[in-house]
SEGUKOL-205577 format. One line per field, with one value per residue (C-alpha): residue number from 1; residue in one letter; x, y, z. Coordinates in steps of 0.05 Angstrom, whole numbers, always signed. Each point is the difference from the previous one (the first is absolute). Example, Ala and Ser with C-alpha at 12.3 -4.5 7.8 and 13.67 -1.06 7.14 Angstrom:
// residues 2
zapa = 1:2 $
vopa = A:S $
px = +246:+27 $
py = -90:+69 $
pz = +156:-13 $
END
This chain:
// residues 302
zapa = 1:2:3:4:5:6:7:8:9:10:11:12:13:14:15:16:17:18:19:20:21:22:23:24:25:26:27:28:29:30:31:32:33:34:35:36:37:38:39:40:41:42:43:44:45:46:47:48:49:50:51:52:53:54:55:56:57:58:59:60:61:62:63:64:65:66:67:68:69:70:71:72:73:74:75:76:77:78:79:80:81:82:83:84:85:86:87:88:89:90:91:92:93:94:95:96:97:98:99:100:101:102:103:104:105:106:107:108:109:110:111:112:113:114:115:116:117:118:119:120:121:122:123:124:125:126:127:128:129:130:131:132:133:134:135:136:137:138:139:140:141:142:143:144:145:146:147:148:149:150:151:152:153:154:155:156:157:158:159:160:161:162:163:164:165:166:167:168:169:170:171:172:173:174:175:176:177:178:179:180:181:182:183:184:185:186:187:188:189:190:191:192:193:194:195:196:197:198:199:200:201:202:203:204:205:206:207:208:209:210:211:212:213:214:215:216:217:218:219:220:221:222:223:224:225:226:227:228:229:230:231:232:233:234:235:236:237:238:239:240:241:242:243:244:245:246:247:248:249:250:251:252:253:254:255:256:257:258:259:260:261:262:263:264:265:266:267:268:269:270:271:272:273:274:275:276:277:278:279:280:281:282:283:284:285:286:287:288:289:290:291:292:293:294:295:296:297:298:299:300:301:302 $
vopa = M:S:V:D:S:A:Y:V:E:L:S:R:L:D:G:V:D:I:R:R:H:E:P:M:A:R:H:T:S:F:H:I:G:G:P:A:D:L:F:V:V:C:D:T:L:A:A:L:A:G:A:L:D:V:L:A:D:N:G:L:P:Y:T:T:V:G:K:G:T:N:L:L:V:S:D:S:G:Y:R:G:A:I:L:V:L:G:K:E:F:K:R:H:V:C:N:G:E:H:I:R:A:G:A:A:C:I:L:A:Y:L:V:Q:D:A:F:S:R:G:L:G:G:L:E:F:A:V:G:V:P:G:T:L:G:G:A:L:A:M:N:A:G:S:R:E:S:W:I:G:Q:V:A:E:S:V:T:L:Y:A:P:D:A:G:L:I:R:L:R:G:S:E:I:V:W:G:Y:R:T:S:G:L:S:S:R:G:I:I:V:E:S:E:L:R:L:T:F:A:D:P:V:R:M:R:A:Q:M:E:R:E:L:T:R:R:K:K:N:Q:P:M:G:A:A:S:A:G:S:V:F:M:N:P:E:G:D:S:A:G:R:L:I:E:S:V:G:L:K:G:T:R:L:G:D:A:R:I:S:D:V:H:A:N:F:I:V:N:D:G:H:A:T:A:A:D:V:L:G:L:V:K:K:I:R:I:S:V:R:D:R:Y:G:I:E:L:Q:P:E:V:R:F:L:G:E:F $
px = -2093:-50:-58:-38:+58:+16:-73:+0:+66:-19:-67:+38:+39:-20:-16:-15:-67:+0:-50:-1:-19:-12:-25:+50:-55:-19:+69:+17:-25:-13:-49:+32:+37:-9:+13:+66:+19:+13:-17:+41:-9:+57:-16:+70:+72:+5:-60:+32:+66:-36:-42:+60:+35:-62:-3:+73:-5:-58:+32:-56:+13:-29:-10:-18:-61:-26:-66:+9:-5:+50:-12:-30:-10:-10:-69:+30:+24:+67:+33:+33:-12:-21:+30:-35:+26:-53:-12:+70:+21:-58:+24:+37:+28:+21:+61:+12:+14:+6:-54:+17:-52:-12:-1:-74:-20:-47:+38:-61:-5:+73:-10:-60:+34:+62:-43:-38:+67:+25:+52:+17:+31:-56:-46:+17:-30:-70:-49:+53:-30:+34:+47:+66:+36:-26:+17:+72:+7:-18:+25:-69:-8:+6:+58:+12:-13:+3:-1:+74:+14:-30:+21:+52:+5:-34:-1:-5:-8:+39:-6:+75:+22:-56:-13:+39:-2:+21:+10:-37:+66:+20:-60:+3:-65:-20:-61:-52:+54:+40:+28:-26:-45:+60:+34:-56:-70:-10:-26:+11:+26:+19:-22:+36:-49:+4:-47:-34:-53:-68:-30:+53:-6:-76:+6:+50:-42:-63:+39:+24:-71:-30:+53:-13:-76:+7:+52:-14:-62:-10:-48:+6:+28:+70:+72:+25:+48:+10:+67:+59:+12:+57:+56:-24:-71:-66:-27:-71:+15:+31:-59:-51:+39:-7:-76:-9:-36:-66:+18:-35:+13:-54:-14:+71:+6:+55:-24:-31:+28:+73:+25:+53:-55:-39:-65:-44:-71:-31:+24:+66:+49:+75:+1:-41:+48:+61:-30:-4:+70:+28:-40:+27:+72:-3:-35:+48:+61:-23:-14:+57:+51:-10:-7:-45:+19:-56:-8:-54:+25:-22:-10:-14:+4:-16 $
py = -2313:+41:+27:+24:+39:+31:+21:+36:+35:+20:+28:+50:+30:+66:-5:-74:-32:-74:-56:-72:-58:+45:-39:+12:-11:+72:+24:-38:+10:-76:+9:-62:-13:-21:+42:+32:-3:+75:+52:+63:+66:+49:+72:+30:-21:+4:-47:-48:+0:-11:-56:-36:+4:-30:-57:-15:+0:-49:-45:+11:-6:+54:+17:+66:+3:+55:-7:-76:+1:-56:-40:-68:-10:-70:-20:-10:+73:+26:-16:+66:+73:+32:+71:+52:+71:+53:+75:+30:-49:+18:+71:+25:+67:+25:+44:+15:-65:-39:-34:-22:-50:-46:-75:-4:+47:-33:-6:+19:+67:+15:-16:+47:+56:-4:+3:+61:+35:-18:-47:-61:-66:-36:-12:-74:-7:+23:-53:-35:-12:+5:+47:+33:-43:-63:+24:+15:-67:-39:+51:+3:+15:-31:-26:+70:+44:-11:+40:-8:+44:+61:-14:+53:-28:-48:+8:-62:-10:-57:-14:-10:+59:+52:+38:-21:+41:-34:+34:-33:-18:-39:-47:-62:+6:-65:-32:+2:+10:+54:-34:+58:-41:-39:+65:+32:+29:+48:+66:+52:+12:+59:-8:+37:+18:+47:+52:-30:+13:-11:-24:-53:-20:-7:-42:-47:-7:-15:-53:-32:-1:-28:-55:-18:-1:-44:-49:-2:-17:+71:+5:-73:-21:-22:+12:+21:-44:-66:-18:+39:-7:-47:+27:+10:-25:+16:-37:+13:-31:-62:-10:+9:-48:-57:+10:+29:+65:+1:-58:+5:-26:+19:+74:+12:+2:+11:+61:-7:+69:-14:-68:+30:+27:-40:+32:-9:-10:+7:-43:-28:-23:+5:-75:+5:+51:-40:-62:+37:+28:-71:-27:+56:-12:-75:+5:+51:-37:-67:+30:+49:-15:+72:+13:+60:+46:+33:+75:-3:+5:-57:+17:-48:-76:-38 $
pz = +4298:+39:-41:+62:+28:-67:-9:+68:-14:-71:+23:+43:-58:-31:-74:+1:-15:+19:-10:+22:-45:-60:-62:-55:-52:+15:-21:-64:-71:-2:+59:+28:+65:+72:+63:+18:+73:-1:-53:+15:-36:+13:-17:+12:-4:+76:+6:-49:+38:+66:-29:-27:+68:+34:-50:+8:+76:-3:-53:-50:-75:-44:-73:-34:-45:-45:-36:-6:-76:-12:+63:+16:+74:+29:+23:+69:-1:+25:+66:+17:-16:-66:-4:-42:-11:+15:-5:-1:-55:-46:-13:-61:-22:-68:-11:-74:-34:+65:+41:+71:+23:+59:-12:+16:-57:-49:-65:-41:+37:-15:-74:-4:+38:-43:-62:+26:+10:-69:+28:-41:+20:+36:-59:+0:+69:-17:+23:+43:+70:+67:+35:-19:+51:-30:-70:+22:+36:-63:-51:-31:-73:-69:-41:-27:+61:+75:+64:+12:-61:+35:+72:+18:+70:+48:+76:+44:+74:+32:+75:+8:-43:+0:-65:-61:-64:-64:-66:-57:-32:+62:-6:-43:-39:-33:-31:+56:+53:+33:+62:+42:+46:+27:+21:+40:-4:-58:+29:-54:-70:-43:-73:-55:-56:-60:-28:-61:-53:+33:-66:-8:+73:-5:-63:+33:+63:-42:-39:+66:+29:-64:-1:+73:-9:-61:+28:+75:+42:+24:+59:+19:+68:-16:+20:-68:-40:+36:-32:-27:-74:-16:-43:-71:+12:+33:+60:-24:-68:+32:+47:-56:-45:+50:+0:+69:-17:+37:+46:+67:+70:+49:-12:-27:-76:-51:-37:-69:-16:+18:+22:+47:+45:+51:+22:+61:-25:+69:+58:-24:+53:+0:-7:-64:-29:+21:-32:-67:+9:+10:-60:-44:+21:-10:-67:-29:+28:-28:-69:-8:+55:+25:+75:+6:+58:+40:-2:+53:+71:+47:+73:+57:+3:-64 $
END
């Protein structure tokens, strides 16, 4: 594994912005995380393909990150390259009832643009942070509505196969999963929406925002829901029922608003958060025999 050699080769590629020892705390909604060996922003598909070739030639592992809204990065950082999709992947175009958007598009922008055009189907995503690519990877949404329902197609890039376009019907959409990340890097998606009544759309979006503001610690540094809801129950209810709401470790705290959120009150470390995660899992397992599964993605050595 040659970080120095990869850095030199990557710096020669057009459309690539590369940094050494980049603190990941700058790139996660938790504001937590040590340095990545390489932080690589690829502005074009050609740049992405070239960067992946360089990383493979130098034996460097990599992972793709969007806005880091469901990510906990180790205090020691990440040994390898963090790939981020740049300019070309932030564009979107609308054609009738279809929106074709790059994976780096901010989901909130797409929701607002769809609303301004009278296109319904994304109301459930109002207030959901992160990028379209991240939303597709985890099939973001609620029990009633999720991004997979409006994904006409998803385009991936895989180093060994190039571009792969999958119809939405070919993807196994599950609760907080799509399986897409294991097949390549999500680069684009076409969303199939429908013209709808703006009054109804606005009312639904206002209800969603009101619900989120009431039930989630909006504005706090967090990574969203820590655990997936077990079948037929709520992770937040289980955590609250074992008396952990408000529990603190260092500057990490289980939210008083919603027990399935851990917030960073200032200078929390990944170790602080992980300590609370372990305490939650043990407490719920001992009381109910339920093994909560993390929804937050862990990156680096823990």
